[in-house]
C-alpha positions as CSV (number, residue, x, y, z in Angstrom):
1,M,-24.8,9.9,11.7
2,N,-25.1,13.7,12.4
3,R,-26.2,15.3,15.7
4,A,-29.7,16.1,14.4
5,A,-30.3,12.4,13.7
6,F,-29.0,11.4,17.2
7,A,-31.3,14.1,18.7
8,L,-34.3,12.7,16.8
9,I,-33.6,9.1,17.9
10,G,-33.3,10.4,21.5
11,V,-36.8,12.1,21.3
12,V,-38.3,8.9,20.0
13,I,-36.8,6.8,22.8
14,L,-37.9,9.3,25.4
15,G,-41.4,9.3,24.0
16,I,-41.6,5.5,24.2
17,S,-40.2,5.6,27.7
18,A,-42.7,8.3,28.8
19,G,-45.6,6.3,27.5
20,A,-44.4,3.3,29.6
21,V,-44.0,5.4,32.7
22,Y,-47.4,7.1,32.2
23,R,-49.2,3.8,31.9
24,E,-48.1,3.2,35.5
25,L,-49.4,6.6,36.7
26,I,-52.9,6.7,35.2
27,S,-56.0,5.2,36.9
28,P,-59.5,4.6,35.6
29,G,-62.6,6.5,36.5
30,K,-63.7,10.1,36.6
31,S,-61.9,13.0,38.1
32,T,-63.1,14.5,41.4
33,D,-65.3,17.2,39.7
34,G,-67.2,14.7,37.4
35,A,-65.5,15.9,34.2
36,S,-63.5,13.2,32.4
37,I,-61.6,12.7,29.2
38,P,-62.9,9.4,27.7
39,D,-63.7,11.0,24.4
40,M,-60.2,12.6,24.2
41,A,-58.5,9.4,25.1
42,A,-60.4,7.6,22.4
43,T,-59.8,10.3,19.8
44,A,-56.2,10.7,20.6
45,G,-55.5,7.0,20.7
46,G,-52.4,5.3,22.2
47,P,-52.0,3.6,25.5
48,E,-50.4,6.6,27.2
49,A,-53.7,8.7,26.9
50,G,-55.4,8.7,30.2
51,R,-56.6,10.5,33.3
52,V,-55.8,10.5,37.0
53,G,-58.5,9.4,39.5
54,S,-58.2,12.5,41.7
55,A,-56.6,16.0,41.7
56,R,-53.1,16.1,43.1
57,P,-50.7,18.9,44.0
58,L,-48.0,20.1,41.6
59,P,-44.6,21.3,42.5
60,E,-43.9,25.0,42.2
61,L,-42.4,25.7,38.8
62,R,-40.3,28.8,38.1
63,F,-39.7,30.3,34.7
64,V,-39.8,33.5,32.7
65,D,-42.2,35.1,30.3
66,G,-41.5,36.6,26.9
67,A,-40.2,39.8,28.5
68,G,-37.8,37.9,30.8
69,A,-39.9,38.6,33.9
70,P,-39.9,35.9,36.5
71,R,-43.1,33.8,36.7
72,S,-44.3,30.7,38.5
73,L,-47.1,28.2,38.3
74,S,-48.8,29.9,41.3
75,D,-49.3,33.0,39.3
76,F,-52.1,31.2,37.5
77,R,-54.1,30.3,40.6
78,G,-57.8,31.0,40.1
79,R,-58.0,29.8,36.6
80,V,-57.8,26.5,34.8
81,I,-54.6,26.1,32.8
82,L,-53.4,23.6,30.2
83,L,-49.7,23.3,31.0
84,N,-47.7,22.1,28.0
85,L,-44.0,21.3,28.2
86,W,-42.3,21.5,24.8
87,A,-39.2,22.4,22.9
88,T,-38.5,23.8,19.4
89,W,-36.4,20.8,18.5
90,C,-39.2,18.3,19.4
91,V,-40.9,17.1,16.3
92,P,-44.2,16.0,18.0
93,C,-44.3,19.4,19.8
94,R,-44.1,21.2,16.5
95,K,-47.0,19.1,15.3
96,E,-49.3,20.0,18.1
97,M,-48.4,23.7,18.5
98,P,-50.9,25.1,16.0
99,A,-53.7,23.2,17.7
100,L,-52.6,24.6,21.1
101,D,-52.6,28.1,19.6
102,R,-56.1,27.6,18.2
103,L,-57.3,26.3,21.6
104,Q,-55.9,29.4,23.3
105,A,-57.8,31.6,20.7
106,A,-61.0,29.7,21.5
107,L,-60.9,29.4,25.3
108,G,-58.2,31.8,26.5
109,G,-59.3,34.5,28.9
110,Q,-59.9,35.2,32.6
111,G,-60.8,31.6,33.3
112,F,-58.4,29.6,31.2
113,E,-54.9,29.8,29.6
114,V,-52.7,27.5,27.6
115,V,-49.3,27.8,29.3
116,A,-46.9,26.6,26.7
117,L,-43.7,26.2,28.7
118,S,-40.6,25.8,26.5
119,I,-37.5,24.0,27.9
120,D,-35.2,25.3,25.2
121,Q,-31.7,26.1,26.2
122,G,-31.8,28.8,23.5
123,G,-34.2,30.7,25.7
124,I,-36.7,33.4,24.7
125,A,-35.0,34.2,21.4
126,A,-35.4,30.6,20.2
127,V,-39.1,30.5,21.1
128,K,-39.8,33.8,19.4
129,R,-38.2,32.6,16.2
130,F,-40.3,29.4,16.4
131,Y,-43.5,31.3,17.0
132,E,-42.8,33.5,14.0
133,E,-42.0,30.5,11.8
134,L,-45.2,28.7,12.7
135,E,-47.3,31.9,12.9
136,V,-48.3,31.3,16.5
137,R,-50.4,34.3,17.4
138,N,-52.3,33.5,20.6
139,L,-49.9,31.7,22.9
140,R,-47.7,33.8,25.3
141,I,-44.1,32.9,25.6
142,Y,-42.9,31.1,28.8
143,V,-39.5,29.6,29.1
144,D,-37.7,27.3,31.6
145,Q,-34.2,27.5,30.1
146,S,-32.9,25.2,32.9
147,G,-35.2,22.4,31.9
148,D,-35.9,21.7,35.6
149,A,-39.7,21.6,35.1
150,L,-39.6,18.3,33.3
151,G,-37.9,16.5,36.2
152,K,-40.1,18.2,38.8
153,L,-43.1,17.0,37.0
154,G,-41.8,13.4,36.9
155,S,-41.7,13.0,33.2
156,V,-39.0,11.7,30.8
157,G,-40.5,12.9,27.5
158,I,-42.2,15.8,25.8
159,P,-44.6,17.0,24.8
160,L,-46.1,16.7,28.3
161,T,-49.5,18.3,28.8
162,I,-51.2,18.6,32.2
163,L,-54.6,20.1,33.0
164,V,-54.4,22.1,36.1
165,D,-57.4,23.2,38.2
166,R,-58.0,26.6,39.7
167,D,-56.2,25.6,42.9
168,G,-53.0,24.5,41.1
169,R,-53.7,20.8,41.2
170,E,-53.1,18.3,38.4
171,L,-56.4,16.8,37.1
172,W,-54.8,14.7,34.3
173,R,-51.8,14.5,32.0
174,I,-51.1,13.2,28.5
175,V,-47.7,12.5,26.9
176,G,-47.5,13.0,23.2
177,P,-49.1,15.3,20.6
178,R,-52.8,15.8,20.4
179,E,-55.4,17.8,18.4
180,W,-56.1,20.0,21.3
181,D,-58.8,22.0,19.6
182,A,-60.8,18.9,18.6
183,P,-64.5,19.2,19.8
184,E,-64.2,16.3,22.1
185,T,-61.0,17.7,23.7
186,V,-62.6,21.2,24.1
187,R,-65.6,19.7,25.9
188,A,-63.3,17.7,28.2
189,I,-61.4,20.8,29.1
190,T,-64.5,23.1,29.5
191,G,-66.1,20.5,31.8
192,H,-63.4,21.5,34.4
193,M,-63.9,25.3,33.9
194,A,-67.3,25.7,35.6
195,P,-67.1,27.8,38.8
196,A,-66.6,25.6,41.9
197,A,-70.0,26.5,43.3
198,K,-71.7,25.0,40.2
199,R,-69.8,21.7,40.1
């Protein structure tokens, strides 16, 4: 069996494990600001789809952008972000990347950004090649070449996607690929984007 086959088996095992871990983390009910994701959970399917009961702080993550400049999660304070951890060798990540690109095209701006954070050891060059191959046009390049972000976020599998509020707190997370630009999903995300005074 070649290395690619072993890698694929590893991703499948990690995905199954991640689902089991996440079932222990999720809790029922609405998030603190009233927006929830029941429609997304139903559309996405799978027992790992869920939401957390209240916002919780996230660890500081450090990475670089497409120009190699240092960035951190705190750079995005003041806007809602959809943080997606992925890698070019991850088959489920490849499946959902076009939907994330379309979501960024639809909602990206001053109040929202999809932060697609690659954990590829190949660094920026690997991500650029991947974006070109899939014709990703709207997502910016962010890379954590060390892969530390996955451990800091307490996950064993990718893709891992976390909705982060304007204060840098986790609202909910989902393990596994999703159609991120589906209408139900977009409504679930935009429900968290209203200015705080209007919530």
